[in-house]
N, C-alpha and C positions, 0 to 999 in steps of 0.2 A: 798238060795244061799250058796254055800260052800265058807267060808272065807279062806284066806291064814293062814297057821299054821306054827309055828316055833318049831323045834325039840330041846328039852332041851339040849341033849348031844352036839349037834352042837354048841349051843350058849356057853356052858361051855368051849368047846375046843378053841373057837375063841379068838383072842386078844380083849381086852376091846374096843379099838377104832373101830375095825372091827365090833364087836357086836352091838354097838350103831348105827353105820352107816347103817348096814344091816337092823336092826329093823325099823329105820325111813324110809328107802327107800321102804321096803316091805309094810309098812303101807300106803305109798303114792300110791303104786300099788293097795292096797285095796280101796283107795279113787277113783282111776280111774275106778275100777270095779263098785263101787257105782254110779259114774257119769253116766256110761252107763245104769245101771239098773234103775236109777231114772231120767234119761234124763235131767240131770242138771250138768254143769261143774263148778258151783260156788265154791265149796270146793277145787276141783282139781286145779283151777287157782291160788289159794293161794300158791301153791308149785312150780310154774313155774319160771325158771331162766330168767333173762333179755334177754338172747340170745336163749331162748327156740325155738326149731324148730319142726315142724310137717307137714307132707305131702309136704315137699319141701318149706315151708314158714317159716319165722322167726319173732320173736318178737310179736308185737300186732296182726299182721295178723295171725300168728300161733295160738295165743290164740283164735281168732275168729273161726279159722278152727276147733279147739277142741270143741267149743260151738256147731257149726253146726253138727259136726260129731256125738256127743253123742245124739243129737236130731234126726238127720236123720236116724241113725242106727235103731232106734226103735227095740232094741234087749234086751235080758236078758242073762247075763253071768252066767251059772249055775255051771260050774266047772273051776277051775284054777289049773294048774300044772306048777311048775318051771322047765324049760328045761336046763338053764345054767346061770352061773354068771361069769363075767370076770372083772378084775381090770387092768387098764392101765393108767399110770401117775396118774392124779387126778380124773379119772372118774370110775364109776362103771356101768357096763352094765348087766341088768337082762333081760332074755328072758323067756317068758311064753307061754304055750298053753292055750288059752281061748276057752271054749266051749260055743258058742252062741246057745241058745236052740230054738230060733224061726225059723231061716232059714239059717243062715250063717254057722253053724256047727263049727268045730275046725279051729281056726285061730291063727297064731303066733303073739305075741305082744312083742315089744322091748321097754325097758325103760333105758335111760342113765341119770345118776345122776352126778352132779359136786361135788367138795370137800365140799360144804356147804349143801349137801343133797337136793339140788334143782333139779327139773326135767329139764334136759338140752335138752332131745329129747324124743319123744314118737311116736311110730308107732303102732296103734291098728290093722291096716290091712296094706297090701302092697298097699299103695295109694300114688298118687301124685295129686296135685291140680294145674291146669293151671288157672292163674288169667285172667279174662276178664275185660276190662275197661268199666264200666257202665257209664262213663262220656265221652265217645267218642263224639267228636264234629262233628255235621253234617253240611255240607255246606249249608248256608242260601239260601233261594229262592230270586230271584230278585224282587218278588212282595211284596208290603207292606200289601196287603189285599188278602187273598186267600179264595175263597168259595168252600167248599168241599161237594159234595153230600154224604149223608149217608143213609144207610139202617138200619132199626131197626129190630133186630132179637132177640127174647126172652129178650127184654129190653136192649140189648147190641148194641153198635154202630159199624156198619161194613162199612169200607171204602176201597177204591182201591188204591194200590200203585204198582210201578214196582219193581220187584225183579229179578235181573239178566236180565233186559230188557223185562220181561214178566209181564203183569198186573195180580195181584193177590189180593185176599181179605184178609183184616186184621181186627182185633178188635181194636178199638181205646180205649186204657186203660191208662188214665193219672196216675193211681196208679202203673203202671209198670215203672221201672226206665229208660228203653231204649227199643230198638228193641229186641223182644224175639220171636224165631222162632219155628215152629212146625216140629219136627223131622220126622213126618210121610211122609214128601215130600222131604226128602234128602236121597240119597243113601249112603251106607257106604263109597264109594269112595270120597265123598265130606266132610266127617266128619273128623275134626282134633281131634283125640282122645286125652284125657288129659294125658294119659300115656299108656305104654304097659301093665301095671298092672291095677288092678281095681282102679278107681278113686273115690274120695269121692262123687262127683256128679253123675257120670254115673252109679255107682254100687248101690247107696243108694237112691238118689232122682230122678234118671232117666235123669239127665241133662248131656249134652255134649256140645261141642263147634263146630261151623261150620264157615268156612270163606266164605263170599259172595263176588262176584265180584262187584256188584252195587246194590244200593237201592235208589229209588226216590219216595218221597211222595210229589206230587204237587210242585216239584222244590227243595225240601229239600232233600239233597243227601249225600251219603257216598259211598266210593269205597274201596274194598280190606280190609275188616275189619272182625274181629272175633266177633261172638255173641253167647250167650247161646241159647240152644234149648232143648225141651223135647217133649214128646208125648202129643199134645193138641187135639187129635182126639175126646175127649169127649165133647169139646166145640162146640156148634151148630152142632150137628150131622146131616149129610146130606149136610152140606156146606163145601166147600173147603177153610178152614181158614188157612192161611199160617203163622200166628203168631199174636203178639200183637205190636201195635205201642204205645210206652210209652213216658214219660215226656221229655226225652232228645231230642226227635225229634221235639216237638212243643214248647219247652221252651222259644224260642225267641219271641213268640206271646202271645197276649191275646186270650182267647177262647170264642167264642159266640155260644152257643148251641141253636138251634131252631128245636125242635123235630116236631113241627107242620108242618113246611115246609121241614123237613128232610135235613137240612143243618148245617154244622159246618163252621163258619167263623173264620179264623185265621187273627188277626189284629196286626200289629206292634204297640207297646204300645204308641208311639208318635202320632199315628193316631186314637186311640180309642175314645177319647173325642169327636172329630169332627164326627166320624162315629155314635156314639150313639146319639149325638145331632140331627143329620139329621132324626132320627127315630121319633122324637117328641112324645115319649111315656112316660108314668108314670114309674118312676124307684124307686127302693129301694136299697140303698147301704149298704153293710154289710162289716165291716172290717174283714180281714183274717190274719192269722199268719201261720208260717211254723213249723212243728214238730221239726225241727232242722235246722241249717245253711246249712247243706248238703242234706237235705231231699227234696223229690219231692212231698210230701203230704201237701197241704195247708189245714187249718181247720178254721171253724167259730164257734162262740158261739151260741147255741140254748137252748131252754127251753122246758121241758116237765113237766107239773104239778108243776111248781115252782122250779124244779131242773135244774140247769144250767149244760149244757153238752158241751164238745168240740167234734166237728164232722168233720172228715176228708172228703174232697171232692174227689171223685174217679169216673171218667166217666165209669170205668169198673165194677162198682158195680150195678148189675142188680136189686138189692133191698137194702133197708136200712139194716144196721147191727149195733147192739149195743152189748156192752160187756155183757156177761151172768150175771155178778154181779149186773146188773141193773134190772134184770127181776123182782125180788121180790120187789125191791124198787119202781118200777113204776106200781105195781099191779093195783091200782085204775085208772090208765090212759090207761089201755090196755083192749081190747076186743078180742073175737074170738081166744082164745089161742089154738094152735094146735102143732103138731110135724111134722117137715119136714126134708128133706135132704139138706145139704149145701155143695156145691162143688166149688172150686176155680180153679186156673190154674193147680194145681196138680190133679191127679185122685182120691185123697182121698175124701171119702164121710163121712160127719159127721152128725149125727142126732142131730138136734137142735130144740129149741122151737121157734115158730113163733106166732106173735100176731099183731093186728092192734093198732097202737098208735092213740089215739083219736085226739090229737092235738099237733103238733110240731111248736113252734114259733121261728122264726129267725129274729131278729131285728124288731120286731113288725109285721112281715108278718106271717100269720098263714097258716099252712098246715094241713088239716084235713084228718083223716083216712089213715095213712101211714102204709102199710104192712112192718113189721120189723122182722128180724131174730135176735136171741140172741146166741152169741157164744163167746168163750174165745179168746180175741185179745191180750193177754199178749205177744205173740211172735212178734207182731208189735211194741208195746210200748217199748220192750226191746232195740230197736235200737235208740230211740228218747229221747231228753231232755224234750220236751213238750209232755205230754201224751194225748191221745185222748180217748173218750168214745165210739166211733163208726165211721162208714162211711156212707155218704149219696151219692147217685148216681141217677139213673133213676127216682126214686120216687119223688125226689125234682127237679132235673134239667129239667124234661120234662113238668112241670106244667106251665111254662112260658118260654120266652126267658131268658137265663141265661148267663151272662158274667163273666168269671173267669179271674182275672188279678193278677197273682203272682207278677208282677213287681210293680203294684200300690197298692198291698196288699188290694184288695177288691173284693167282689162279688157283681154284680149288677143284681137284678131281674127286668125284663122289661116286663110290661103289654101292 
């Protein structure tokens, strides 16, 4: 990478205050270059002003945008050239040409510094971010107990909901924060572009925003709201999947998964005890926690070979997933090690190790021969106070009736 250089003659001719100010600010620009190349904004965030703005956002939100931007860019800045500098009142504005060597090519970058040499504004690209409320409240159903037919496709739960008055198929994914739509089925006329210029999401991660007229999942409804979308055509190819139904839609209910009879039962928490009691079945209760106060991912404690693990519960996990750091540590508890491709809601495919866990124990209940993939999940844990070691989904939920109650903070295995 070509680093920024300072011409000695220019520095000598400059006033002392100007020299110090310029050197510090240019070094912060260097830090921004390193942030992109290393896909980490940790050092750069140390230099942000309290009122820092980026992509139309301010403060803490702008800091988060920077984190996402340097990760999603997946670029390398190979050349840096300063185009201009301008002082006005107490600010210094530096404009550069950045040459992104992978795909973006030459882009103009602007950095604005305050009197304390803090970064007041940064624009790496001509981007704007439109915020979408992932906490959108859905109108509750009048029913206390809802039985939802579900299809199982490649270990994923497929359900039916009405989108703009038409029945469509969706994947039920409790690991998704809210409704997430498949851009494959929306024309450009229906898309609310994040900006006239390139946006962080639409140009980098392929996301955009669409406003829908109405959505109805078994009486759980919302009208005239914006939701994120991207191309999900790689999920269940051959099926018309219109998106993901996430946590915010089913959060007011306890979730009873019955893979044998292909039903999902949504139960108002105050009705759950009576409903389970009528089943007259043997149950095993497991306490659960949340990864953070605002998180939609509950987790339980499990054990593999004497090692205690925190495992997030995700109905959208077609297979078990553990952090790659555990692979060597669990060596004696694994068999049938292979290499496979792992793909999530994005189109990115990652080659990962896969193995069969001989035995996973959750609150005394043993699960034998669990097919498990190992991948880096640090991007998940970066958002949460309580860290997890992996995710459990179909491989565990399908082996018996399973009730997940975020409200009562427990999971119930029902035989």
